[in-house]
VEXVO-883306 format. One line per field, with one value per atom (N, C-alpha, C): residue number from 0; z, y, x; atom name. Coordinates in Angstrom, 1 decimal, m for minus. Layout:
<pts>
k NUM;...
z Z;...
y Y;...
x X;...
a CA;...
</pts>
This chain:
<pts>
k 0;0;0;1;1;1;2;2;2;3;3;3;4;4;4;5;5;5;6;6;6;7;7;7;8;8;8;9;9;9;10;10;10;11;11;11;12;12;12;13;13;13;14;14;14;15;15;15;16;16;16;17;17;17;18;18;18;19;19;19;20;20;20;21;21;21;22;22;22;23;23;23;24;24;24;25;25;25;26;26;26;27;27;27;28;28;28;29;29;29;30;30;30;31;31;31;32;32;32;33;33;33;34;34;34;35;35;35;36;36;36;37;37;37;38;38;38;39;39;39;40;40;40;41;41;41;42;42;42;43;43;43;44;44;44;45;45;45;46;46;46;47;47;47;48;48;48;49;49;49;50;50;50;51;51;51;52;52;52;53;53;53;54;54;54;55;55;55;56;56;56;57;57;57;58;58;58;59;59;59;60;60;60;61;61;61;62;62;62;63;63;63;64;64;64;65;65;65;66;66;66;67;67;67;68;68;68;69;69;69;70;70;70;71;71;71;72;72;72;73;73;73;74;74;74;75;75;75;76;76;76;77;77;77;78;78;78;79;79;79;80;80;80;81;81;81;82;82;82;83;83;83;84;84;84;85;85;85;86;86;86;87;87;87;88;88;88;89;89;89;90;90;90;91;91;91;92;92;92;93;93;93;94;94;94;95;95;95;96;96;96;97;97;97;98;98;98;99;99;99;100;100;100;101;101;101;102;102;102;103;103;103;104;104;104;105;105;105;106;106;106;107;107;107;108;108;108;109;109;109;110;110;110;111;111;111;112;112;112;113;113;113;114;114;114;115;115;115;116;116;116;117;117;117;118;118;118;119;119;119;120;120;120;121;121;121;122;122;122;123;123;123;124;124;124;125;125;125;126;126;126;127;127;127;128;128;128;129;129;129;130;130;130;131;131;131;132;132;132;133;133;133;134;134;134;135;135;135;136;136;136;137;137;137;138;138;138;139;139;139;140;140;140;141;141;141;142;142;142;143;143;143;144;144;144;145;145;145;146;146;146;147;147;147;148;148;148;149;149;149;150;150;150;151;151;151;152;152;152;153;153;153;154;154;154;155;155;155;156;156;156;157;157;157;158;158;158;159;159;159;160;160;160;161;161;161;162;162;162;163;163;163;164;164;164;165;165;165;166;166;166;167;167;167;168;168;168;169;169;169;170;170;170;171;171;171;172;172;172;173;173;173;174;174;174;175;175;175;176;176;176;177;177;177;178;178;178;179;179;179;180;180;180;181;181;181;182;182;182;183;183;183;184;184;184;185;185;185;186;186;186;187;187;187;188;188;188;189;189;189;190;190;190;191;191;191;192;192;192;193;193;193;194;194;194;195;195;195;196;196;196;197;197;197;198;198;198;199;199;199;200;200;200;201;201;201;202;202;202;203;203;203;204;204;204;205;205;205;206;206;206;207;207;207;208;208;208;209;209;209;210;210;210;211;211;211;212;212;212;213;213;213;214;214;214;215;215;215;216;216;216;217;217;217;218;218;218;219;219;219;220;220;220;221;221;221;222;222;222;223;223;223;224;224;224;225;225;225;226;226;226;227;227;227;228;228;228;229;229;229;230;230;230;231;231;231;232;232;232;233;233;233;234;234;234;235;235;235;236;236;236;237;237;237;238;238;238;239;239;239;240;240;240;241;241;241;242;242;242;243;243;243;244;244;244;245;245;245;246;246;246;247;247;247;248;248;248;249;249;249;250;250;250;251;251;251;252;252;252;253;253;253
z m28.9;m27.8;m26.5;m25.9;m24.6;m23.5;m22.5;m21.3;m20.1;m19.3;m18.0;m16.9;m16.2;m15.2;m13.8;m13.0;m11.6;m10.8;m9.9;m9.1;m7.7;m6.8;m5.4;m5.0;m4.3;m3.8;m2.4;m2.3;m1.0;0.1;1.3;2.4;3.2;3.1;4.0;3.3;2.0;1.4;0.0;m0.5;m1.8;m2.3;m3.6;m4.2;m5.2;m5.0;m5.9;m6.2;m7.3;m7.5;m6.5;m6.2;m5.2;m5.8;m5.5;m5.8;m4.5;m4.3;m3.1;m3.3;m2.4;m2.5;m1.9;m2.7;m2.3;m2.4;m1.5;m1.6;m2.6;m3.5;m4.5;m4.0;m3.9;m3.6;m5.0;m5.5;m6.8;m6.6;m6.7;m6.3;m7.4;m7.0;m7.9;m7.8;m6.8;m6.6;m5.9;m6.3;m5.6;m4.4;m4.1;m3.0;m1.7;m1.0;0.2;1.4;1.5;2.5;2.4;1.1;0.9;1.1;0.6;0.8;2.3;3.1;4.5;5.2;4.7;5.3;4.9;3.7;3.3;3.9;4.2;4.9;6.3;6.9;8.3;8.4;7.4;7.3;7.1;6.3;6.0;7.0;7.5;8.4;9.8;10.1;11.3;12.5;12.4;13.6;13.5;12.5;12.4;12.4;13.5;13.5;13.2;13.3;13.0;11.7;10.8;9.5;8.7;8.6;7.9;9.0;8.6;9.5;8.9;8.7;8.1;6.7;5.9;4.6;3.6;2.8;1.8;0.7;0.2;m0.7;m1.9;m3.1;m4.3;m4.6;m4.9;m5.3;m6.8;m7.3;m8.7;m9.2;m10.1;m10.5;m11.8;m12.3;m13.6;m13.4;m12.3;m12.1;m12.0;m11.3;m11.1;m12.4;m13.3;m14.6;m15.6;m15.3;m16.0;m15.5;m14.1;m13.5;m13.5;m13.3;m13.2;m14.0;m15.2;m16.1;m15.5;m15.4;m15.0;m13.5;m12.7;m11.3;m10.6;m9.6;m8.9;m7.4;m7.0;m5.6;m4.7;m3.4;m2.4;m1.9;m2.5;m2.1;m0.7;m0.1;1.2;2.2;2.0;2.8;2.6;1.4;1.1;1.9;1.9;2.7;4.2;4.7;6.1;6.4;5.5;5.7;5.7;4.8;4.7;5.9;6.4;7.6;8.8;8.9;10.0;10.1;8.9;8.9;8.7;9.2;9.2;7.8;6.8;5.4;5.2;4.5;4.2;2.7;2.3;0.9;0.4;m0.6;m1.2;m2.6;m3.4;m4.8;m5.4;m6.7;m7.4;m8.9;m9.5;m10.9;m11.6;m13.0;m13.8;m13.9;m13.4;m13.4;m14.6;m14.8;m15.8;m15.3;m16.2;m15.9;m14.7;m14.7;m13.6;m12.3;m12.4;m11.2;m10.6;m11.5;m11.0;m10.4;m10.9;m10.4;m9.0;m8.8;m7.4;m6.5;m6.9;m6.1;m5.7;m6.6;m6.3;m5.3;m5.5;m4.5;m3.1;m3.1;m1.7;m1.2;m1.8;m1.3;m1.8;m2.7;m3.3;m4.4;m4.8;m5.9;m7.1;m8.3;m9.5;m10.0;m10.3;m10.8;m11.9;m13.0;m14.1;m13.9;m13.1;m13.0;m11.7;m10.9;m9.7;m9.5;m8.7;m8.3;m7.2;m7.4;m6.4;m6.1;m4.8;m4.5;m4.5;m4.9;m5.0;m3.6;m3.4;m2.1;m1.9;m0.6;m0.4;m0.9;m1.6;m2.1;m1.9;m1.9;m1.9;m3.3;m3.7;m5.1;m5.1;m6.3;m6.4;m6.0;m5.3;m5.0;m6.2;m6.2;m7.3;m7.1;m8.2;m8.2;m7.7;m7.3;m7.0;m8.2;m8.6;m9.7;m9.3;m10.2;m9.9;m9.7;m8.7;m8.4;m9.6;m9.9;m11.0;m10.5;m11.3;m10.8;m9.6;m8.6;m7.4;m7.7;m7.2;m7.6;m6.8;m7.2;m6.5;m5.2;m4.2;m2.8;m2.8;m2.1;m2.1;m1.3;m1.7;m1.0;0.5;1.4;2.8;3.1;3.9;4.3;5.7;5.9;7.2;8.1;9.4;10.3;10.3;10.1;10.2;11.6;11.8;13.1;13.4;14.5;14.9;16.1;15.9;17.0;17.4;18.7;19.2;19.8;20.2;20.9;20.0;20.3;19.5;19.5;18.4;18.4;18.6;19.6;19.9;19.1;19.1;18.4;18.9;18.0;18.4;18.4;18.4;18.4;17.0;16.8;15.5;15.6;14.6;14.6;13.2;13.1;11.9;11.8;10.8;10.6;9.6;10.0;9.1;8.4;7.1;6.3;6.3;6.8;6.8;6.8;6.8;6.8;8.3;8.3;9.6;9.7;10.8;11.0;12.3;12.2;13.3;13.5;14.8;15.1;15.7;15.9;16.5;15.8;16.2;15.5;15.5;14.3;14.2;14.2;15.4;15.6;14.8;14.6;14.0;14.7;14.0;14.6;14.8;14.7;14.8;13.4;13.4;12.1;12.1;11.0;10.8;9.5;9.6;8.5;8.4;7.1;6.9;5.6;5.5;4.2;3.3;3.9;3.1;3.1;3.2;3.3;4.7;4.7;6.0;6.0;7.1;7.3;8.5;8.5;9.6;9.7;10.7;10.8;11.8;11.5;12.3;11.5;12.0;11.2;11.2;10.0;9.8;9.7;10.7;10.7;10.8;11.0;11.0;9.7;9.7;8.5;8.3;7.0;6.7;5.6;5.8;4.8;4.5;3.4;3.0;1.9;1.8;0.8;1.1;2.4;2.8;2.1;1.7;1.1;m0.4;m1.0;m2.4;m3.0;m2.2;m2.7;m3.3;m4.6;m5.2;m5.4;m4.9;m4.9;m3.5;m2.6;m1.3;m1.4;m0.4;m0.4;1.0;1.1;2.4;2.4;3.5;3.6;5.0;5.0;6.2;6.1;7.3;7.4;7.5;7.7;7.8;7.2;6.0;5.2;5.6;6.4;6.7;7.1;6.4;6.8;6.6;7.4;7.1;5.9;5.7;4.6;4.3;3.1;2.7;1.7;1.7;0.9;0.6;m0.7;m1.1;m2.0;m1.5;m2.2;m2.6;m1.7;m1.8;m2.5;m3.2;m3.8;m2.7;m2.5;m1.4;m1.8;m0.9;m1.0;0.4;0.6;2.0;2.0;3.2;3.3;3.0;2.6;2.2;1.0;0.2;m0.8;m0.2;0.1;0.8;0.1;0.9;0.4;m0.1;m1.2;m1.7;m0.7;m0.7;0.3;0.0;m1.2;m1.5;m0.8;m0.3;0.3;1.8;2.1;3.5;4.5;5.4;6.5;6.1;4.8;4.3;4.2;4.1;3.8;2.4;2.4;1.1;1.1;0.0;m0.2;m1.0;m0.8;m1.6;m2.3;m3.6;m4.3;m5.3;m5.9;m7.0;m8.3;m9.3;m10.7;m11.6;m12.4;m13.3;m14.5;m15.0;m16.1;m16.9;m18.1;m18.9;m18.3;m17.3;m16.6;m15.2;m15.0;m13.7;m12.9;m11.7;m10.9;m10.3;m10.0;m9.4;m8.3;m7.3;m6.3;m6.7;m6.4;m6.7;m5.4;m5.1;m3.9;m4.4;m3.9;m4.3;m3.1;m3.2;m2.2;m2.1;m0.9;m0.7;m0.5;m1.2;m1.0;m1.7;m2.6;m3.3;m4.5
y m25.0;m25.9;m25.2;m25.9;m25.3;m25.8;m25.0;m25.4;m25.2;m26.2;m26.2;m25.7;m24.6;m24.1;m24.5;m25.0;m25.4;m24.1;m24.1;m22.9;m23.4;m22.4;m22.7;m21.9;m22.5;m21.8;m21.2;m19.9;m19.3;m19.9;m20.1;m20.8;m19.9;m18.6;m17.6;m16.8;m16.9;m16.1;m16.6;m16.2;m16.5;m15.2;m15.0;m13.8;m14.3;m14.0;m14.4;m13.3;m13.4;m12.4;m12.6;m11.4;m11.5;m10.7;m11.3;m10.6;m10.0;m8.7;m8.0;m7.3;m7.6;m6.8;m5.4;m4.4;m3.0;m2.3;m1.4;m0.5;0.6;1.0;2.0;3.3;4.4;5.7;6.3;6.4;7.0;8.5;9.2;10.6;11.5;12.2;13.0;14.5;15.0;16.4;16.6;17.7;18.1;19.0;19.3;20.1;19.3;19.3;18.4;18.8;20.1;20.5;19.9;19.9;19.2;17.7;17.1;15.7;15.4;16.2;15.9;16.0;17.0;17.1;15.9;15.4;14.3;13.0;12.9;11.7;11.7;12.9;13.0;12.7;13.1;12.9;11.4;10.7;9.3;8.4;8.7;7.7;8.3;9.5;10.1;9.4;8.7;8.0;6.5;6.1;4.7;4.7;5.0;5.0;3.7;2.6;1.3;0.7;1.6;1.1;0.5;1.2;0.6;0.1;m0.9;m1.6;m1.6;m0.4;m0.2;m0.9;m0.7;m1.2;m0.5;m1.2;m0.5;0.0;1.2;1.9;2.4;2.4;3.0;4.2;5.3;6.5;6.5;6.4;6.4;7.8;8.3;9.7;9.8;8.7;8.8;9.7;9.5;10.4;11.8;12.1;13.5;14.1;13.4;14.0;14.2;13.5;13.8;15.0;15.2;16.3;17.6;17.4;18.6;18.3;18.6;18.2;18.9;18.1;18.6;19.2;18.8;19.2;18.6;19.4;18.9;18.8;17.6;17.4;17.6;17.9;17.9;16.5;15.6;14.2;14.0;14.9;14.8;15.0;16.0;16.3;15.2;14.7;13.6;12.3;12.0;10.8;11.0;12.2;12.5;12.3;12.8;12.6;11.1;10.3;8.9;8.2;8.5;7.8;8.0;9.2;9.5;8.5;7.9;7.0;5.5;5.3;4.0;3.4;4.2;3.8;4.0;3.1;3.2;3.4;4.7;4.9;4.4;3.6;3.0;3.5;3.6;3.8;4.8;5.2;6.1;5.6;5.8;5.3;6.3;6.3;7.1;8.5;8.9;10.4;10.8;12.1;12.7;12.6;12.9;12.8;13.8;14.9;15.9;15.4;14.9;14.3;13.2;12.3;11.1;11.5;12.6;13.0;13.6;14.3;14.9;13.7;12.7;11.6;10.8;10.6;10.0;10.8;12.1;13.0;12.9;12.6;12.4;11.0;10.2;8.8;7.7;8.0;7.0;6.3;5.2;4.4;4.5;4.6;4.6;3.2;2.9;1.6;1.7;1.0;1.1;0.3;m0.8;m1.7;m2.5;m2.5;m3.3;m3.9;m4.9;m5.6;m4.8;m4.2;m3.4;m3.8;m3.4;m3.5;m2.1;m1.9;m0.6;0.0;1.2;1.9;2.3;2.4;2.9;4.3;4.6;6.0;6.3;7.6;8.0;8.4;7.8;8.0;8.6;8.9;9.4;8.4;8.9;8.0;7.5;6.3;5.7;5.3;5.0;4.8;3.4;3.1;1.8;1.2;0.0;m0.6;m1.6;m1.9;m2.8;m4.2;m5.0;m6.3;m7.2;m7.7;m8.7;m10.1;m11.1;m12.5;m12.7;m13.4;m13.7;m14.2;m13.5;m13.9;m15.2;m15.8;m17.0;m16.5;m17.4;m17.0;m17.0;m16.0;m16.0;m17.2;m17.5;m18.6;m18.2;m19.2;m18.8;m18.6;m17.6;m17.3;m17.9;m18.2;m18.7;m17.5;m17.8;m16.8;m15.5;m15.5;m14.2;m13.7;m12.4;m11.8;m11.8;m12.4;m12.4;m11.5;m10.7;m9.8;m10.2;m10.5;m11.0;m9.9;m8.8;m7.8;m6.6;m5.9;m4.7;m3.7;m2.9;m1.9;m0.5;0.2;1.5;2.6;3.8;5.0;5.3;5.5;5.8;4.6;3.4;2.2;1.9;1.3;0.9;m0.4;m1.3;m2.6;m2.7;m3.2;m3.4;m4.8;m5.5;m6.9;m6.8;m6.7;m6.6;m7.9;m7.9;m9.0;m10.2;m9.9;m11.0;m10.4;m11.4;m11.0;m10.6;m9.9;m9.5;m10.0;m10.6;m11.1;m10.5;m9.8;m9.1;m9.8;m10.3;m11.0;m10.2;m8.9;m8.0;m6.7;m5.8;m4.5;m3.6;m3.0;m1.9;m0.6;0.1;1.2;2.5;3.5;4.7;5.3;5.7;6.2;5.2;3.9;2.8;2.6;1.9;1.7;0.3;m0.4;m1.7;m1.7;m2.2;m2.1;m3.5;m3.9;m5.2;m5.1;m5.9;m6.0;m7.0;m7.8;m8.8;m8.4;m9.4;m9.2;m8.7;m8.2;m7.8;m8.5;m9.2;m9.9;m9.3;m8.7;m8.2;m9.0;m9.9;m10.7;m10.0;m8.7;m7.9;m6.6;m5.6;m4.3;m3.6;m3.1;m2.3;m0.8;0.0;1.4;2.3;1.8;2.7;2.6;2.6;2.7;1.3;0.8;m0.4;m0.2;m0.6;m0.4;m1.7;m2.3;m3.6;m3.4;m4.4;m4.3;m3.0;m2.8;m1.5;m1.3;m2.3;m2.2;m2.4;m2.2;m2.3;m3.5;m4.4;m5.7;m5.4;m5.3;m5.0;m6.2;m7.3;m8.5;m8.6;m7.8;m7.8;m7.4;m7.9;m7.6;m7.2;m6.6;m6.3;m7.0;m7.8;m8.5;m8.0;m7.8;m7.4;m7.9;m8.2;m8.6;m7.4;m6.2;m5.0;m3.8;m3.5;m2.5;m1.1;m0.4;1.0;1.8;1.6;2.2;3.7;4.3;5.7;5.8;4.8;4.7;3.3;3.0;1.7;2.0;1.2;1.5;0.1;0.0;m1.2;m0.7;m1.0;m0.6;0.9;1.7;3.2;3.8;3.0;3.5;3.5;4.6;4.7;5.3;5.1;5.8;6.1;7.2;7.6;7.7;7.8;7.8;9.2;10.1;11.5;11.3;10.3;9.9;8.8;9.0;8.0;6.6;5.6;4.2;3.9;3.2;2.9;2.1;2.2;1.5;0.0;m0.4;m1.9;m2.5;m1.6;m2.1;m1.7;m0.6;m0.1;m1.1;m1.5;m2.4;m3.8;m4.1;m5.5;m6.2;m7.5;m8.2;m7.8;m7.5;m7.0;m7.2;m7.1;m7.2;m6.0;m5.6;m4.5;m5.1;m4.8;m5.3;m4.3;m4.5;m3.7;m4.3;m3.6;m4.1;m3.2;m3.8;m3.0;m2.4;m1.3;m0.7;0.1;0.7;1.5;2.8;3.3;4.5;4.2;2.9;2.6;1.7;1.3;0.4;1.3;0.6;1.2;0.3;0.9;0.1;m0.4;m1.7;m2.2;m2.9;m2.6;m3.1;m4.1;m5.3;m6.4;m6.8;m6.9;m7.5;m9.0;m9.5;m10.9;m11.7;m12.7;m13.5;m12.9;m11.9;m11.3;m12.2
x 41.4;41.5;40.9;40.0;39.5;40.3;40.5;41.3;40.5;40.4;39.7;40.7;40.4;41.3;40.7;41.6;41.2;41.0;40.1;39.8;39.5;39.6;39.3;38.1;37.2;36.0;36.3;36.0;36.3;35.5;36.1;35.5;34.6;34.9;34.2;33.1;32.9;31.8;31.5;30.3;29.9;29.2;29.3;28.6;27.6;26.3;25.3;24.3;23.6;22.6;21.4;20.7;19.7;18.5;17.3;16.0;15.5;15.6;15.2;13.8;12.8;11.6;11.8;11.5;11.6;10.3;10.1;8.9;9.3;8.4;8.7;7.9;8.6;8.0;7.8;6.6;6.3;6.2;7.3;7.3;6.6;5.6;4.8;5.1;5.8;6.0;7.4;8.0;9.3;9.1;7.8;7.5;7.5;8.7;8.8;8.0;7.6;6.7;5.3;4.9;3.6;3.7;4.8;5.0;5.0;5.7;5.8;4.4;3.6;2.3;1.4;1.5;0.7;1.2;2.5;3.0;2.4;2.4;1.9;0.4;m0.3;m1.7;m2.0;m1.2;m1.5;m0.9;0.3;1.0;1.3;0.9;1.3;0.8;m0.4;m0.9;m0.6;0.3;0.7;2.2;2.9;4.3;5.0;4.3;4.9;4.5;3.9;3.4;4.5;5.7;6.8;7.8;8.6;9.5;10.9;11.4;12.7;12.8;11.7;11.6;12.6;13.3;14.2;13.2;13.6;12.7;13.5;13.0;13.6;12.7;13.3;12.6;12.4;11.2;10.9;10.5;11.3;11.1;10.2;9.8;9.0;7.7;6.9;5.8;6.1;7.2;7.7;8.0;8.6;9.0;7.8;6.7;5.5;4.8;4.8;4.1;4.9;6.3;7.1;8.4;8.4;9.6;10.8;11.9;13.2;13.3;12.3;12.4;13.6;14.1;15.3;15.0;14.6;14.3;15.5;15.3;16.3;16.4;17.3;17.3;17.8;18.6;19.0;17.9;17.1;15.9;14.9;14.7;13.8;14.1;15.4;15.9;15.6;15.8;15.6;14.1;13.2;11.8;11.4;11.9;11.5;12.0;13.2;13.7;12.9;12.2;11.4;10.2;9.9;8.8;9.3;10.5;11.1;11.2;11.5;11.8;13.3;13.9;15.4;15.6;15.8;16.0;17.4;17.3;18.5;18.9;17.9;18.2;17.2;17.5;16.6;16.6;15.4;15.3;14.4;14.5;13.6;13.9;15.1;15.4;16.2;16.3;17.2;18.6;19.6;21.0;21.3;20.7;20.9;20.3;19.1;18.5;19.2;19.7;20.5;21.8;22.4;23.7;23.5;22.3;22.0;21.7;21.0;20.7;22.0;22.9;24.2;25.0;25.0;25.7;25.1;23.8;23.2;23.3;24.0;24.3;23.4;22.5;21.7;22.4;21.8;22.3;21.4;21.9;21.0;20.8;19.6;19.2;18.2;18.5;17.5;16.3;16.4;15.2;15.4;14.3;14.3;13.0;12.9;11.6;11.0;9.8;9.2;7.8;7.4;6.0;5.4;4.2;3.6;3.4;4.0;3.8;2.4;2.0;0.7;0.5;m0.5;m0.8;m2.2;m2.6;m4.0;m4.4;m5.4;m5.9;m7.3;m7.8;m9.1;m10.2;m11.2;m12.3;m13.0;m13.5;m14.1;m15.5;m16.2;m17.6;m17.9;m19.2;m19.6;m20.3;m19.9;m20.5;m21.6;m22.5;m23.6;m22.9;m23.5;m22.9;m22.9;m21.7;m21.6;m21.9;m21.6;m21.7;m20.9;m21.3;m20.5;m19.1;m18.1;m16.7;m16.3;m15.3;m14.7;m14.2;m14.4;m13.9;m12.3;m11.7;m10.3;m9.7;m8.5;m7.9;m7.6;m7.9;m7.7;m6.3;m6.0;m4.6;m4.3;m3.0;m2.6;m2.1;m2.2;m1.7;m2.4;m3.7;m4.5;m4.5;m4.6;m4.7;m6.2;m6.6;m8.1;m8.3;m9.3;m9.8;m11.1;m11.3;m12.6;m13.5;m12.9;m13.7;m14.0;m15.1;m15.5;m14.4;m14.2;m13.2;m13.9;m13.5;m14.1;m13.5;m14.1;m13.6;m12.2;m11.2;m9.8;m8.9;m9.5;m8.7;m8.3;m7.1;m6.6;m5.9;m6.1;m5.5;m4.9;m3.6;m2.9;m2.4;m2.8;m2.3;m1.1;0.1;1.2;1.5;1.5;1.9;0.9;m0.3;m1.3;m2.7;m3.7;m5.1;m5.5;m6.7;m7.2;m8.7;m9.0;m10.4;m10.9;m12.0;m12.6;m14.0;m14.2;m15.4;m16.5;m16.2;m17.1;m17.2;m18.1;m18.3;m17.1;m16.8;m15.9;m16.6;m16.6;m17.4;m16.9;m17.7;m17.2;m16.0;m15.0;m13.8;m12.7;m13.1;m12.1;m11.5;m10.3;m9.6;m9.0;m9.3;m8.7;m7.9;m6.7;m5.7;m5.1;m4.9;m4.2;m3.5;m2.4;m1.6;m2.4;m3.2;m4.0;m5.5;m6.3;m7.8;m8.2;m9.4;m10.0;m11.4;m11.7;m13.0;m13.6;m14.8;m15.5;m16.8;m16.9;m18.1;m19.1;m19.3;m20.2;m20.3;m21.1;m21.2;m19.8;m19.5;m18.3;m18.7;m18.4;m18.8;m17.7;m16.5;m15.3;m14.6;m13.2;m12.4;m11.8;m11.7;m11.1;m10.2;m8.9;m7.8;m7.2;m7.5;m6.9;m5.8;m4.9;m3.8;m3.0;m2.7;m2.1;m0.8;m0.1;1.2;1.2;0.0;m0.1;m0.6;m1.1;m1.7;m3.1;m3.2;m4.4;m5.4;m4.9;m5.8;m6.5;m6.2;m6.9;m8.3;m9.2;m10.6;m11.0;m12.2;m12.8;m14.1;m14.4;m15.7;m16.3;m17.6;m18.3;m19.8;m20.3;m21.7;m22.7;m22.1;m22.9;m22.2;m22.4;m21.7;m22.1;m21.4;m21.7;m20.4;m19.3;m18.0;m17.9;m17.0;m16.7;m15.7;m14.9;m14.0;m13.6;m13.5;m12.8;m11.7;m10.7;m9.5;m8.8;m8.5;m7.7;m6.5;m5.3;m4.1;m4.1;m4.6;m4.5;m5.7;m6.6;m7.8;m8.9;m9.5;m10.4;m11.7;m12.7;m14.0;m14.5;m15.1;m15.6;m17.1;m17.7;m19.1;m19.7;m18.8;m19.3;m20.2;m20.0;m21.0;m21.8;m23.1;m23.9;m23.8;m23.8;m23.9;m25.3;m25.5;m26.8;m27.6;m28.9;m29.7;m29.6;m29.3;m29.1;m27.9;m27.0;m25.7;m25.7;m26.2;m26.1;m26.6;m25.7;m26.0;m26.1;m25.9;m26.0;m24.6;m24.6;m23.4;m22.8;m21.5;m20.9;m19.4;m18.9;m17.4;m16.9;m15.7;m15.1;m13.9;m13.7;m12.6;m12.2;m11.0;m10.5;m10.7;m11.1;m11.3;m10.4;m9.5;m8.7;m9.6;m9.2;m9.9;m8.9;m9.4;m8.5;m8.0;m8.8;m8.4;m7.8;m7.4;m6.9;m7.8;m7.3;m8.2;m9.3;m10.4;m11.6;m12.2;m12.7;m13.3;m14.7;m15.0;m16.3;m16.9;m18.1;m18.7;m19.8;m19.8;m20.7;m21.5;m22.8;m23.6;m23.3;m23.3;m23.0;m24.3;m24.5;m25.7;m26.9;m26.7;m27.8;m28.2
a N;CA;C;N;CA;C;N;CA;C;N;CA;C;N;CA;C;N;CA;C;N;CA;C;N;CA;C;N;CA;C;N;CA;C;N;CA;C;N;CA;C;N;CA;C;N;CA;C;N;CA;C;N;CA;C;N;CA;C;N;CA;C;N;CA;C;N;CA;C;N;CA;C;N;CA;C;N;CA;C;N;CA;C;N;CA;C;N;CA;C;N;CA;C;N;CA;C;N;CA;C;N;CA;C;N;CA;C;N;CA;C;N;CA;C;N;CA;C;N;CA;C;N;CA;C;N;CA;C;N;CA;C;N;CA;C;N;CA;C;N;CA;C;N;CA;C;N;CA;C;N;CA;C;N;CA;C;N;CA;C;N;CA;C;N;CA;C;N;CA;C;N;CA;C;N;CA;C;N;CA;C;N;CA;C;N;CA;C;N;CA;C;N;CA;C;N;CA;C;N;CA;C;N;CA;C;N;CA;C;N;CA;C;N;CA;C;N;CA;C;N;CA;C;N;CA;C;N;CA;C;N;CA;C;N;CA;C;N;CA;C;N;CA;C;N;CA;C;N;CA;C;N;CA;C;N;CA;C;N;CA;C;N;CA;C;N;CA;C;N;CA;C;N;CA;C;N;CA;C;N;CA;C;N;CA;C;N;CA;C;N;CA;C;N;CA;C;N;CA;C;N;CA;C;N;CA;C;N;CA;C;N;CA;C;N;CA;C;N;CA;C;N;CA;C;N;CA;C;N;CA;C;N;CA;C;N;CA;C;N;CA;C;N;CA;C;N;CA;C;N;CA;C;N;CA;C;N;CA;C;N;CA;C;N;CA;C;N;CA;C;N;CA;C;N;CA;C;N;CA;C;N;CA;C;N;CA;C;N;CA;C;N;CA;C;N;CA;C;N;CA;C;N;CA;C;N;CA;C;N;CA;C;N;CA;C;N;CA;C;N;CA;C;N;CA;C;N;CA;C;N;CA;C;N;CA;C;N;CA;C;N;CA;C;N;CA;C;N;CA;C;N;CA;C;N;CA;C;N;CA;C;N;CA;C;N;CA;C;N;CA;C;N;CA;C;N;CA;C;N;CA;C;N;CA;C;N;CA;C;N;CA;C;N;CA;C;N;CA;C;N;CA;C;N;CA;C;N;CA;C;N;CA;C;N;CA;C;N;CA;C;N;CA;C;N;CA;C;N;CA;C;N;CA;C;N;CA;C;N;CA;C;N;CA;C;N;CA;C;N;CA;C;N;CA;C;N;CA;C;N;CA;C;N;CA;C;N;CA;C;N;CA;C;N;CA;C;N;CA;C;N;CA;C;N;CA;C;N;CA;C;N;CA;C;N;CA;C;N;CA;C;N;CA;C;N;CA;C;N;CA;C;N;CA;C;N;CA;C;N;CA;C;N;CA;C;N;CA;C;N;CA;C;N;CA;C;N;CA;C;N;CA;C;N;CA;C;N;CA;C;N;CA;C;N;CA;C;N;CA;C;N;CA;C;N;CA;C;N;CA;C;N;CA;C;N;CA;C;N;CA;C;N;CA;C;N;CA;C;N;CA;C;N;CA;C;N;CA;C;N;CA;C;N;CA;C;N;CA;C;N;CA;C;N;CA;C;N;CA;C;N;CA;C;N;CA;C;N;CA;C;N;CA;C;N;CA;C;N;CA;C;N;CA;C;N;CA;C;N;CA;C;N;CA;C;N;CA;C;N;CA;C;N;CA;C;N;CA;C;N;CA;C;N;CA;C;N;CA;C;N;CA;C;N;CA;C;N;CA;C;N;CA;C;N;CA;C;N;CA;C;N;CA;C;N;CA;C;N;CA;C;N;CA;C;N;CA;C;N;CA;C;N;CA;C;N;CA;C;N;CA;C;N;CA;C;N;CA;C;N;CA;C;N;CA;C;N;CA;C;N;CA;C;N;CA;C;N;CA;C;N;CA;C;N;CA;C;N;CA;C;N;CA;C;N;CA;C;N;CA;C;N;CA;C;N;CA;C
</pts>
C-alpha cells in the first residue's frame, strides 16, 4: 500500500539543482613561476579581462605532462585571484592531488559544465580558401568603435561582438568574446573568441594584422601573409581536425 505524506514547503528558501558556467583552467605544469610569467604575458595588460569568474582547475593535462605532480594549490589560488578568477573546484586529479586541493579549500568535482579557458596554442597554417561559408548570425549589442585605434590602444568587447569602423593601426589591439568585424585595414592584433568561443570569426576589409587569434589558437605576421590575402578582404575562422583546431583564412569575395 502506498501512502501519501503531507508536507510543508518552506516559505524562506528552496533547494534546486543548478547549472553554473565555469571557466576551466587546463593546468599543464606544476611550475607556478612559469605559470605566473605566462599569465602576466597573456593578461598583464588586461586587468579587467576576467570579472570574478568562477574557475575549476582541471588536472587531466597536468597528469599527462607530469605524472603525479603535486601543485601548490594555495599559491595557485593566490595567483588566480590576482587576475580576478575565483577558484572553486578541482577535477581530474589523483587521490593525493585531490587531498591537497581539499586541504587548500577547494572542492572536488567529477564533472562540471565548463567553458574553455583562454590558452595560447601552436600557430597554425593558412589553408586555401574553401567555398564561401554561410554568414554568421548577427549578434545583438555589439560594441561599435567609430574612430581609428592607435598604437597602444586596446578595446575589449566582453560577452559580445566588436565592430570597428576605422583602421586598427599597428600596436593596437581589439579583443572580443564573440566575432570581430573591422570595416577598414586591420594592422594590429585581433583576438576573437577570447573566452574560448571557437565559433567566433574575424572579418576585415584589409588583411594585414600583426596577430590573429580565435579561442587561443593564434598566428603572427612573423610568417608573412600570402600576397593573395595581404591587404585584401578576408575572414579568419577555426576548423576542427584530427590534430586539433587550426586557423583558416579565407579571401572574401574571391
